[in-house]
All heavy atoms as TSV, in Angstrom:
chain	resi	resn	atom	element	x	y	z
A	1	MET	N	N	-8.807	6.821	16.567
A	1	MET	CA	C	-9.655	7.301	15.507
A	1	MET	C	C	-9.757	6.238	14.405
A	1	MET	O	O	-10.834	6.015	13.873
A	1	MET	CB	C	-9.093	8.611	14.974
A	1	MET	CG	C	-9.963	9.233	13.927
A	1	MET	SD	S	-11.615	9.595	14.458
A	1	MET	CE	C	-11.420	11.207	15.109
A	2	SER	N	N	-8.637	5.610	14.091
A	2	SER	CA	C	-8.651	4.614	13.025
A	2	SER	C	C	-9.536	3.425	13.387
A	2	SER	O	O	-10.317	2.960	12.561
A	2	SER	CB	C	-7.225	4.140	12.755
A	2	SER	OG	O	-7.227	3.150	11.763
A	3	ALA	N	N	-9.410	2.949	14.611
A	3	ALA	CA	C	-10.232	1.808	15.035
A	3	ALA	C	C	-11.711	2.189	15.047
A	3	ALA	O	O	-12.566	1.368	14.703
A	3	ALA	CB	C	-9.790	1.338	16.406
A	4	PHE	N	N	-11.998	3.403	15.432
A	4	PHE	CA	C	-13.388	3.858	15.436
A	4	PHE	C	C	-13.968	3.869	14.025
A	4	PHE	O	O	-15.073	3.390	13.783
A	4	PHE	CB	C	-13.481	5.254	16.061
A	4	PHE	CG	C	-14.865	5.817	16.031
A	4	PHE	CD1	C	-15.855	5.311	16.861
A	4	PHE	CD2	C	-15.184	6.846	15.170
A	4	PHE	CE1	C	-17.140	5.829	16.828
A	4	PHE	CE2	C	-16.461	7.366	15.131
A	4	PHE	CZ	C	-17.442	6.862	15.966
A	5	SER	N	N	-13.211	4.401	13.077
A	5	SER	CA	C	-13.723	4.455	11.705
A	5	SER	C	C	-13.838	3.056	11.100
A	5	SER	O	O	-14.748	2.799	10.312
A	5	SER	CB	C	-12.831	5.338	10.842
A	5	SER	OG	O	-11.555	4.774	10.698
A	6	LEU	N	N	-12.949	2.145	11.474
A	6	LEU	CA	C	-13.058	0.767	10.982
A	6	LEU	C	C	-14.283	0.073	11.571
A	6	LEU	O	O	-14.930	-0.736	10.906
A	6	LEU	CB	C	-11.802	-0.023	11.317
A	6	LEU	CG	C	-10.577	0.306	10.493
A	6	LEU	CD1	C	-9.370	-0.455	11.018
A	6	LEU	CD2	C	-10.801	-0.010	9.042
A	7	SER	N	N	-14.585	0.387	12.833
A	7	SER	CA	C	-15.742	-0.262	13.454
A	7	SER	C	C	-17.061	0.208	12.828
A	7	SER	O	O	-18.050	-0.509	12.884
A	7	SER	CB	C	-15.751	-0.016	14.961
A	7	SER	OG	O	-16.007	1.344	15.232
A	8	LEU	N	N	-17.067	1.381	12.233
A	8	LEU	CA	C	-18.286	1.872	11.589
A	8	LEU	C	C	-18.624	1.081	10.328
A	8	LEU	O	O	-19.784	1.047	9.915
A	8	LEU	CB	C	-18.143	3.356	11.248
A	8	LEU	CG	C	-18.091	4.312	12.434
A	8	LEU	CD1	C	-17.867	5.735	11.952
A	8	LEU	CD2	C	-19.360	4.210	13.259
A	9	THR	N	N	-17.631	0.444	9.700
A	9	THR	CA	C	-17.885	-0.335	8.488
A	9	THR	C	C	-18.296	-1.772	8.793
A	9	THR	O	O	-18.666	-2.508	7.889
A	9	THR	CB	C	-16.646	-0.360	7.584
A	9	THR	OG1	O	-15.588	-1.048	8.246
A	9	THR	CG2	C	-16.217	1.039	7.197
A	10	ARG	N	N	-18.228	-2.167	10.055
A	10	ARG	CA	C	-18.522	-3.559	10.421
A	10	ARG	C	C	-19.921	-4.014	10.002
A	10	ARG	O	O	-20.064	-5.105	9.449
A	10	ARG	CB	C	-18.326	-3.764	11.918
A	10	ARG	CG	C	-18.431	-5.210	12.312
A	10	ARG	CD	C	-18.023	-5.396	13.768
A	10	ARG	NE	N	-17.980	-6.780	14.107
A	10	ARG	CZ	C	-19.026	-7.478	14.528
A	10	ARG	NH1	N	-20.200	-6.894	14.625
A	10	ARG	NH2	N	-18.918	-8.745	14.825
A	11	PRO	N	N	-20.977	-3.253	10.242
A	11	PRO	CA	C	-22.314	-3.723	9.825
A	11	PRO	C	C	-22.426	-3.973	8.321
A	11	PRO	O	O	-23.070	-4.929	7.886
A	11	PRO	CB	C	-23.242	-2.590	10.257
A	11	PRO	CG	C	-22.519	-1.877	11.336
A	11	PRO	CD	C	-21.067	-1.997	10.999
A	12	ARG	N	N	-21.785	-3.138	7.531
A	12	ARG	CA	C	-21.839	-3.334	6.073
A	12	ARG	C	C	-21.148	-4.637	5.676
A	12	ARG	O	O	-21.642	-5.379	4.829
A	12	ARG	CB	C	-21.171	-2.153	5.377
A	12	ARG	CG	C	-21.178	-2.256	3.873
A	12	ARG	CD	C	-20.698	-1.002	3.208
A	12	ARG	NE	N	-19.505	-0.433	3.804
A	12	ARG	CZ	C	-18.304	-0.477	3.237
A	12	ARG	NH1	N	-18.147	-1.042	2.073
A	12	ARG	NH2	N	-17.271	0.066	3.824
A	13	HIS	N	N	-19.997	-4.920	6.292
A	13	HIS	CA	C	-19.285	-6.152	5.967
A	13	HIS	C	C	-20.010	-7.382	6.511
A	13	HIS	O	O	-20.006	-8.434	5.876
A	13	HIS	CB	C	-17.857	-6.101	6.507
A	13	HIS	CG	C	-17.023	-5.037	5.876
A	13	HIS	ND1	N	-16.689	-5.048	4.540
A	13	HIS	CD2	C	-16.460	-3.919	6.386
A	13	HIS	CE1	C	-15.959	-3.992	4.265
A	13	HIS	NE2	N	-15.814	-3.276	5.374
A	14	ALA	N	N	-20.615	-7.261	7.668
A	14	ALA	CA	C	-21.358	-8.382	8.251
A	14	ALA	C	C	-22.572	-8.734	7.395
A	14	ALA	O	O	-22.929	-9.907	7.277
A	14	ALA	CB	C	-21.784	-8.042	9.670
A	15	ALA	N	N	-23.169	-7.753	6.770
A	15	ALA	CA	C	-24.352	-7.998	5.944
A	15	ALA	C	C	-23.997	-8.708	4.643
A	15	ALA	O	O	-24.858	-9.313	4.012
A	15	ALA	CB	C	-25.052	-6.677	5.628
A	16	SER	N	N	-22.736	-8.671	4.256
A	16	SER	CA	C	-22.347	-9.297	2.987
A	16	SER	C	C	-22.272	-10.818	3.076
A	16	SER	O	O	-22.225	-11.487	2.060
A	16	SER	CB	C	-20.992	-8.756	2.519
A	16	SER	OG	O	-19.957	-9.248	3.351
A	17	GLY	N	N	-22.247	-11.370	4.295
A	17	GLY	CA	C	-22.198	-12.820	4.445
A	17	GLY	C	C	-20.795	-13.341	4.676
A	17	GLY	O	O	-20.611	-14.318	5.373
A	18	ALA	N	N	-19.812	-12.724	4.091
A	18	ALA	CA	C	-18.412	-13.099	4.293
A	18	ALA	C	C	-17.693	-11.855	4.816
A	18	ALA	O	O	-17.000	-11.163	4.077
A	18	ALA	CB	C	-17.800	-13.591	2.995
A	19	ALA	N	N	-17.874	-11.596	6.088
A	19	ALA	CA	C	-17.424	-10.329	6.667
A	19	ALA	C	C	-15.919	-10.117	6.547
A	19	ALA	O	O	-15.467	-9.043	6.156
A	19	ALA	CB	C	-17.846	-10.257	8.135
A	20	LEU	N	N	-15.137	-11.124	6.868
A	20	LEU	CA	C	-13.683	-10.958	6.834
A	20	LEU	C	C	-13.184	-10.757	5.414
A	20	LEU	O	O	-12.346	-9.878	5.166
A	20	LEU	CB	C	-13.007	-12.182	7.463
A	20	LEU	CG	C	-11.955	-11.856	8.493
A	20	LEU	CD1	C	-12.598	-11.198	9.688
A	20	LEU	CD2	C	-11.193	-13.065	8.887
A	21	ARG	N	N	-13.679	-11.555	4.496
A	21	ARG	CA	C	-13.249	-11.417	3.099
A	21	ARG	C	C	-13.653	-10.054	2.547
A	21	ARG	O	O	-12.864	-9.372	1.882
A	21	ARG	CB	C	-13.842	-12.533	2.246
A	21	ARG	CG	C	-13.325	-12.489	0.821
A	21	ARG	CD	C	-13.878	-13.584	0.003
A	21	ARG	NE	N	-15.297	-13.266	-0.232
A	21	ARG	CZ	C	-16.176	-14.105	-0.733
A	21	ARG	NH1	N	-15.808	-15.316	-1.037
A	21	ARG	NH2	N	-17.419	-13.746	-0.930
A	22	SER	N	N	-14.858	-9.630	2.847
A	22	SER	CA	C	-15.340	-8.333	2.392
A	22	SER	C	C	-14.489	-7.208	2.974
A	22	SER	O	O	-14.108	-6.273	2.272
A	22	SER	CB	C	-16.798	-8.149	2.809
A	22	SER	OG	O	-17.230	-6.855	2.549
A	23	PHE	N	N	-14.160	-7.306	4.257
A	23	PHE	CA	C	-13.350	-6.280	4.912
A	23	PHE	C	C	-11.971	-6.177	4.273
A	23	PHE	O	O	-11.513	-5.095	3.922
A	23	PHE	CB	C	-13.218	-6.590	6.405
A	23	PHE	CG	C	-12.262	-5.690	7.115
A	23	PHE	CD1	C	-12.623	-4.400	7.434
A	23	PHE	CD2	C	-10.998	-6.133	7.457
A	23	PHE	CE1	C	-11.740	-3.558	8.085
A	23	PHE	CE2	C	-10.110	-5.311	8.104
A	23	PHE	CZ	C	-10.486	-4.014	8.422
A	24	TYR	N	N	-11.292	-7.323	4.108
A	24	TYR	CA	C	-9.929	-7.276	3.577
A	24	TYR	C	C	-9.876	-6.906	2.099
A	24	TYR	O	O	-8.951	-6.233	1.661
A	24	TYR	CB	C	-9.197	-8.594	3.844
A	24	TYR	CG	C	-8.756	-8.685	5.279
A	24	TYR	CD1	C	-9.294	-9.624	6.136
A	24	TYR	CD2	C	-7.816	-7.796	5.784
A	24	TYR	CE1	C	-8.889	-9.696	7.456
A	24	TYR	CE2	C	-7.413	-7.852	7.098
A	24	TYR	CZ	C	-7.944	-8.808	7.928
A	24	TYR	OH	O	-7.544	-8.860	9.231
A	25	LEU	N	N	-10.854	-7.306	1.329
A	25	LEU	CA	C	-10.902	-6.874	-0.069
A	25	LEU	C	C	-11.112	-5.369	-0.169
A	25	LEU	O	O	-10.464	-4.704	-0.986
A	25	LEU	CB	C	-12.019	-7.605	-0.824
A	25	LEU	CG	C	-11.680	-8.999	-1.316
A	25	LEU	CD1	C	-12.923	-9.650	-1.908
A	25	LEU	CD2	C	-10.567	-8.956	-2.328
A	26	ASN	N	N	-11.982	-4.845	0.657
A	26	ASN	CA	C	-12.212	-3.409	0.677
A	26	ASN	C	C	-10.942	-2.657	1.066
A	26	ASN	O	O	-10.583	-1.661	0.454
A	26	ASN	CB	C	-13.346	-3.075	1.653
A	26	ASN	CG	C	-13.738	-1.626	1.600
A	26	ASN	OD1	O	-13.613	-0.981	0.566
A	26	ASN	ND2	N	-14.218	-1.107	2.712
A	27	ARG	N	N	-10.242	-3.136	2.082
A	27	ARG	CA	C	-8.999	-2.496	2.511
A	27	ARG	C	C	-7.943	-2.577	1.418
A	27	ARG	O	O	-7.212	-1.628	1.175
A	27	ARG	CB	C	-8.456	-3.141	3.794
A	27	ARG	CG	C	-9.339	-2.973	4.995
A	27	ARG	CD	C	-9.508	-1.550	5.400
A	27	ARG	NE	N	-8.253	-0.999	5.878
A	27	ARG	CZ	C	-8.032	0.286	6.082
A	27	ARG	NH1	N	-8.983	1.148	5.857
A	27	ARG	NH2	N	-6.878	0.713	6.506
A	28	TRP	N	N	-7.844	-3.735	0.748
A	28	TRP	CA	C	-6.839	-3.913	-0.299
A	28	TRP	C	C	-7.073	-2.925	-1.445
A	28	TRP	O	O	-6.148	-2.256	-1.894
A	28	TRP	CB	C	-6.846	-5.342	-0.821
A	28	TRP	CG	C	-5.979	-5.516	-2.020
A	28	TRP	CD1	C	-6.386	-5.652	-3.297
A	28	TRP	CD2	C	-4.552	-5.522	-2.056
A	28	TRP	NE1	N	-5.314	-5.752	-4.135
A	28	TRP	CE2	C	-4.159	-5.677	-3.391
A	28	TRP	CE3	C	-3.564	-5.408	-1.089
A	28	TRP	CZ2	C	-2.836	-5.720	-3.777
A	28	TRP	CZ3	C	-2.239	-5.459	-1.483
A	28	TRP	CH2	C	-1.888	-5.612	-2.810
A	29	PHE	N	N	-8.304	-2.816	-1.900
A	29	PHE	CA	C	-8.589	-1.932	-3.027
A	29	PHE	C	C	-8.546	-0.453	-2.639
A	29	PHE	O	O	-8.485	0.410	-3.499
A	29	PHE	CB	C	-9.934	-2.280	-3.665
A	29	PHE	CG	C	-9.859	-3.533	-4.488
A	29	PHE	CD1	C	-10.530	-4.676	-4.106
A	29	PHE	CD2	C	-9.082	-3.572	-5.628
A	29	PHE	CE1	C	-10.442	-5.831	-4.857
A	29	PHE	CE2	C	-8.987	-4.717	-6.388
A	29	PHE	CZ	C	-9.668	-5.856	-6.000
A	30	ARG	N	N	-8.542	-0.167	-1.354
A	30	ARG	CA	C	-8.393	1.216	-0.905
A	30	ARG	C	C	-6.921	1.591	-0.788
A	30	ARG	O	O	-6.515	2.704	-1.099
A	30	ARG	CB	C	-9.079	1.406	0.440
A	30	ARG	CG	C	-9.017	2.816	0.963
A	30	ARG	CD	C	-9.718	2.910	2.294
A	30	ARG	NE	N	-11.114	2.548	2.144
A	30	ARG	CZ	C	-12.119	3.383	2.281
A	30	ARG	NH1	N	-11.882	4.631	2.575
A	30	ARG	NH2	N	-13.355	2.981	2.134
A	31	ILE	N	N	-6.074	0.653	-0.348
A	31	ILE	CA	C	-4.667	0.938	-0.075
A	31	ILE	C	C	-3.761	0.628	-1.268
A	31	ILE	O	O	-2.828	1.378	-1.554
A	31	ILE	CB	C	-4.205	0.145	1.160
A	31	ILE	CG1	C	-4.957	0.648	2.388
A	31	ILE	CG2	C	-2.710	0.260	1.366
A	31	ILE	CD1	C	-4.759	-0.201	3.611
A	32	ALA	N	N	-4.012	-0.443	-1.981
A	32	ALA	CA	C	-3.112	-0.918	-3.041
A	32	ALA	C	C	-2.883	0.083	-4.175
A	32	ALA	O	O	-1.735	0.222	-4.613
A	32	ALA	CB	C	-3.615	-2.245	-3.597
A	33	PRO	N	N	-3.883	0.787	-4.677
A	33	PRO	CA	C	-3.598	1.713	-5.780
A	33	PRO	C	C	-2.557	2.775	-5.422
A	33	PRO	O	O	-1.629	3.027	-6.196
A	33	PRO	CB	C	-4.952	2.351	-6.080
A	33	PRO	CG	C	-5.941	1.338	-5.637
A	33	PRO	CD	C	-5.332	0.701	-4.431
A	34	LEU	N	N	-2.672	3.373	-4.267
A	34	LEU	CA	C	-1.695	4.380	-3.864
A	34	LEU	C	C	-0.324	3.747	-3.648
A	34	LEU	O	O	0.699	4.318	-4.038
A	34	LEU	CB	C	-2.152	5.091	-2.589
A	34	LEU	CG	C	-1.215	6.173	-2.066
A	34	LEU	CD1	C	-1.032	7.266	-3.115
A	34	LEU	CD2	C	-1.749	6.742	-0.777
A	35	LEU	N	N	-0.305	2.571	-3.067
A	35	LEU	CA	C	0.958	1.860	-2.869
A	35	LEU	C	C	1.647	1.587	-4.205
A	35	LEU	O	O	2.855	1.818	-4.354
A	35	LEU	CB	C	0.715	0.545	-2.131
A	35	LEU	CG	C	1.913	-0.373	-1.956
A	35	LEU	CD1	C	2.915	0.241	-0.985
A	35	LEU	CD2	C	1.457	-1.718	-1.487
A	36	LEU	N	N	0.903	1.135	-5.183
A	36	LEU	CA	C	1.480	0.825	-6.491
A	36	LEU	C	C	1.937	2.087	-7.224
A	36	LEU	O	O	2.988	2.081	-7.880
A	36	LEU	CB	C	0.473	0.042	-7.328
A	36	LEU	CG	C	0.136	-1.344	-6.787
A	36	LEU	CD1	C	-0.948	-1.995	-7.620
A	36	LEU	CD2	C	1.368	-2.229	-6.712
A	37	VAL	N	N	1.190	3.179	-7.085
A	37	VAL	CA	C	1.599	4.444	-7.704
A	37	VAL	C	C	2.891	4.938	-7.069
A	37	VAL	O	O	3.826	5.353	-7.772
A	37	VAL	CB	C	0.479	5.495	-7.596
A	37	VAL	CG1	C	0.989	6.889	-7.913
A	37	VAL	CG2	C	-0.675	5.119	-8.503
A	38	LEU	N	N	2.977	4.906	-5.754
A	38	LEU	CA	C	4.193	5.355	-5.081
A	38	LEU	C	C	5.388	4.470	-5.430
A	38	LEU	O	O	6.512	4.961	-5.598
A	38	LEU	CB	C	3.974	5.391	-3.573
A	38	LEU	CG	C	3.065	6.501	-3.080
A	38	LEU	CD1	C	2.841	6.386	-1.582
A	38	LEU	CD2	C	3.632	7.852	-3.424
A	39	LEU	N	N	5.177	3.187	-5.547
A	39	LEU	CA	C	6.249	2.280	-5.951
A	39	LEU	C	C	6.735	2.608	-7.355
A	39	LEU	O	O	7.944	2.659	-7.613
A	39	LEU	CB	C	5.766	0.831	-5.876
A	39	LEU	CG	C	6.773	-0.240	-6.250
A	39	LEU	CD1	C	7.960	-0.200	-5.316
A	39	LEU	CD2	C	6.111	-1.595	-6.233
A	40	ALA	N	N	5.818	2.875	-8.268
A	40	ALA	CA	C	6.203	3.233	-9.635
A	40	ALA	C	C	6.968	4.554	-9.663
A	40	ALA	O	O	7.969	4.685	-10.380
A	40	ALA	CB	C	4.954	3.322	-10.513
A	41	VAL	N	N	6.519	5.529	-8.880
A	41	VAL	CA	C	7.220	6.818	-8.827
A	41	VAL	C	C	8.632	6.632	-8.285
A	41	VAL	O	O	9.589	7.202	-8.811
A	41	VAL	CB	C	6.417	7.836	-7.981
A	41	VAL	CG1	C	7.250	9.068	-7.647
A	41	VAL	CG2	C	5.152	8.219	-8.702
A	42	MET	N	N	8.768	5.840	-7.251
A	42	MET	CA	C	10.096	5.596	-6.680
A	42	MET	C	C	11.012	4.904	-7.680
A	42	MET	O	O	12.192	5.242	-7.803
A	42	MET	CB	C	9.973	4.764	-5.399
A	42	MET	CG	C	9.395	5.548	-4.252
A	42	MET	SD	S	9.058	4.565	-2.784
A	42	MET	CE	C	10.575	3.696	-2.521
A	43	LEU	N	N	10.481	3.938	-8.398
A	43	LEU	CA	C	11.294	3.238	-9.395
A	43	LEU	C	C	11.703	4.163	-10.538
A	43	LEU	O	O	12.840	4.133	-11.004
A	43	LEU	CB	C	10.537	2.027	-9.936
A	43	LEU	CG	C	10.397	0.858	-8.983
A	43	LEU	CD1	C	9.464	-0.189	-9.578
A	43	LEU	CD2	C	11.747	0.248	-8.670
A	44	LEU	N	N	10.781	5.006	-10.989
A	44	LEU	CA	C	11.101	5.938	-12.069
A	44	LEU	C	C	12.126	6.982	-11.640
A	44	LEU	O	O	13.056	7.288	-12.391
A	44	LEU	CB	C	9.835	6.628	-12.566
A	44	LEU	CG	C	8.912	5.764	-13.411
A	44	LEU	CD1	C	7.621	6.515	-13.691
A	44	LEU	CD2	C	9.582	5.359	-14.696
A	45	THR	N	N	11.966	7.524	-10.453
A	45	THR	CA	C	12.938	8.516	-9.995
A	45	THR	C	C	14.300	7.890	-9.769
A	45	THR	O	O	15.321	8.538	-10.003
A	45	THR	CB	C	12.472	9.219	-8.706
A	45	THR	OG1	O	12.228	8.247	-7.705
A	45	THR	CG2	C	11.241	10.051	-8.960
A	46	ASP	N	N	14.333	6.649	-9.353
A	46	ASP	CA	C	15.611	5.962	-9.183
A	46	ASP	C	C	16.296	5.747	-10.529
A	46	ASP	O	O	17.512	5.856	-10.639
A	46	ASP	CB	C	15.400	4.625	-8.471
A	46	ASP	CG	C	16.711	3.995	-8.068
A	46	ASP	OD1	O	17.560	4.702	-7.498
A	46	ASP	OD2	O	16.874	2.788	-8.326
A	47	GLN	N	N	15.528	5.463	-11.568
A	47	GLN	CA	C	16.088	5.254	-12.895
A	47	GLN	C	C	16.591	6.561	-13.509
A	47	GLN	O	O	17.564	6.570	-14.258
A	47	GLN	CB	C	15.054	4.625	-13.830
A	47	GLN	CG	C	14.672	3.215	-13.463
A	47	GLN	CD	C	15.846	2.267	-13.569
A	47	GLN	OE1	O	16.625	2.337	-14.509
A	47	GLN	NE2	N	15.981	1.404	-12.592
A	48	LEU	N	N	15.940	7.669	-13.188
A	48	LEU	CA	C	16.310	8.954	-13.768
A	48	LEU	C	C	17.456	9.639	-13.029
A	48	LEU	O	O	18.088	10.538	-13.577
A	48	LEU	CB	C	15.097	9.886	-13.781
A	48	LEU	CG	C	13.936	9.413	-14.651
A	48	LEU	CD1	C	12.755	10.356	-14.492
A	48	LEU	CD2	C	14.349	9.307	-16.104
A	49	ARG	N	N	17.705	9.203	-11.817
A	49	ARG	CA	C	18.770	9.808	-11.028
A	49	ARG	C	C	20.131	9.430	-11.606
A	49	ARG	O	O	20.283	8.383	-12.218
A	49	ARG	CB	C	18.666	9.292	-9.596
A	49	ARG	CG	C	19.261	10.214	-8.595
A	49	ARG	CD	C	18.984	9.815	-7.188
A	49	ARG	NE	N	18.253	8.561	-7.062
A	49	ARG	CZ	C	18.169	7.879	-5.950
A	49	ARG	NH1	N	18.764	8.307	-4.874
A	49	ARG	NH2	N	17.485	6.759	-5.893
A	50	GLU	N	N	21.114	10.266	-11.393
A	50	GLU	CA	C	22.445	9.954	-11.912
A	50	GLU	C	C	23.012	8.731	-11.191
A	50	GLU	O	O	22.618	8.414	-10.074
A	50	GLU	CB	C	23.380	11.147	-11.746
A	50	GLU	CG	C	23.716	11.472	-10.305
A	50	GLU	CD	C	24.617	12.669	-10.203
A	50	GLU	OE1	O	24.130	13.781	-10.429
A	50	GLU	OE2	O	25.797	12.481	-9.897
A	51	SER	N	N	23.921	8.061	-11.837
A	51	SER	CA	C	24.467	6.834	-11.271
A	51	SER	C	C	25.304	7.149	-10.033
A	51	SER	O	O	25.833	8.239	-9.865
A	51	SER	CB	C	25.311	6.111	-12.311
A	51	SER	OG	O	26.398	6.925	-12.687
A	52	ALA	N	N	25.438	6.174	-9.183
A	52	ALA	CA	C	26.171	6.349	-7.938
A	52	ALA	C	C	27.660	6.546	-8.216
A	52	ALA	O	O	28.218	5.982	-9.159
A	52	ALA	CB	C	25.963	5.133	-7.048
A	53	ARG	N	N	28.289	7.340	-7.378
A	53	ARG	CA	C	29.723	7.598	-7.540
A	53	ARG	C	C	30.563	6.426	-7.060
A	53	ARG	O	O	31.660	6.214	-7.541
A	53	ARG	CB	C	30.120	8.844	-6.766
A	53	ARG	CG	C	29.502	10.104	-7.290
A	53	ARG	CD	C	29.986	11.269	-6.504
A	53	ARG	NE	N	29.272	12.467	-6.912
A	53	ARG	CZ	C	29.414	13.620	-6.356
A	53	ARG	NH1	N	30.259	13.774	-5.349
A	53	ARG	NH2	N	28.733	14.662	-6.787
A	54	TYR	N	N	30.061	5.727	-6.082
A	54	TYR	CA	C	30.825	4.635	-5.487
A	54	TYR	C	C	30.062	3.332	-5.656
A	54	TYR	O	O	28.855	3.286	-5.552
A	54	TYR	CB	C	31.049	4.883	-4.001
A	54	TYR	CG	C	31.729	6.204	-3.725
A	54	TYR	CD1	C	31.020	7.291	-3.241
A	54	TYR	CD2	C	33.078	6.354	-3.987
A	54	TYR	CE1	C	31.635	8.492	-2.995
A	54	TYR	CE2	C	33.707	7.565	-3.754
A	54	TYR	CZ	C	32.985	8.624	-3.242
A	54	TYR	OH	O	33.610	9.800	-3.022
A	55	GLY	N	N	30.771	2.270	-5.907
A	55	GLY	CA	C	30.176	0.960	-6.037
A	55	GLY	C	C	30.044	0.283	-4.674
A	55	GLY	O	O	30.451	0.832	-3.647
A	56	VAL	N	N	29.504	-0.898	-4.680
A	56	VAL	CA	C	29.299	-1.647	-3.438
A	56	VAL	C	C	30.646	-1.966	-2.775
A	56	VAL	O	O	30.790	-1.878	-1.556
A	56	VAL	CB	C	28.506	-2.935	-3.714
A	56	VAL	CG1	C	28.385	-3.780	-2.461
A	56	VAL	CG2	C	27.137	-2.602	-4.262
A	57	ALA	N	N	31.637	-2.309	-3.567
A	57	ALA	CA	C	32.949	-2.681	-3.026
A	57	ALA	C	C	33.582	-1.535	-2.227
A	57	ALA	O	O	34.239	-1.757	-1.220
A	57	ALA	CB	C	33.873	-3.121	-4.135
A	58	GLU	N	N	33.388	-0.296	-2.658
A	58	GLU	CA	C	33.987	0.829	-1.976
A	58	GLU	C	C	33.253	1.226	-0.679
A	58	GLU	O	O	33.814	1.869	0.183
A	58	GLU	CB	C	34.039	2.081	-2.880
A	58	GLU	CG	C	35.037	1.958	-4.019
A	58	GLU	CD	C	34.416	1.335	-5.239
A	58	GLU	OE1	O	33.188	1.125	-5.266
A	58	GLU	OE2	O	35.167	1.049	-6.181
A	59	THR	N	N	32.018	0.842	-0.564
A	59	THR	CA	C	31.248	1.246	0.611
A	59	THR	C	C	31.301	0.244	1.737
A	59	THR	O	O	30.906	0.565	2.862
A	59	THR	CB	C	29.775	1.482	0.219
A	59	THR	OG1	O	29.239	0.277	-0.322
A	59	THR	CG2	C	29.654	2.625	-0.751
A	60	VAL	N	N	31.787	-0.949	1.489
A	60	VAL	CA	C	31.830	-1.984	2.543
A	60	VAL	C	C	33.080	-1.887	3.344
A	60	VAL	O	O	34.114	-1.521	2.985
A	60	VAL	CB	C	31.696	-3.383	1.936
A	60	VAL	CG1	C	31.787	-4.444	3.008
A	60	VAL	CG2	C	30.394	-3.485	1.181
């Protein structure tokens, strides 16, 4: 299904003149915002969580 939906965008990217650049820029701006939001949420929840009971020395 994913390959099929990607193939449907091929004519639009081919018409832009720089098909590969257009394709990857489109993919980046579609995926990166969610990736960055999830990364920020993970970092914030890690900062708000209580500190670990055991240090690195005790777990090795």
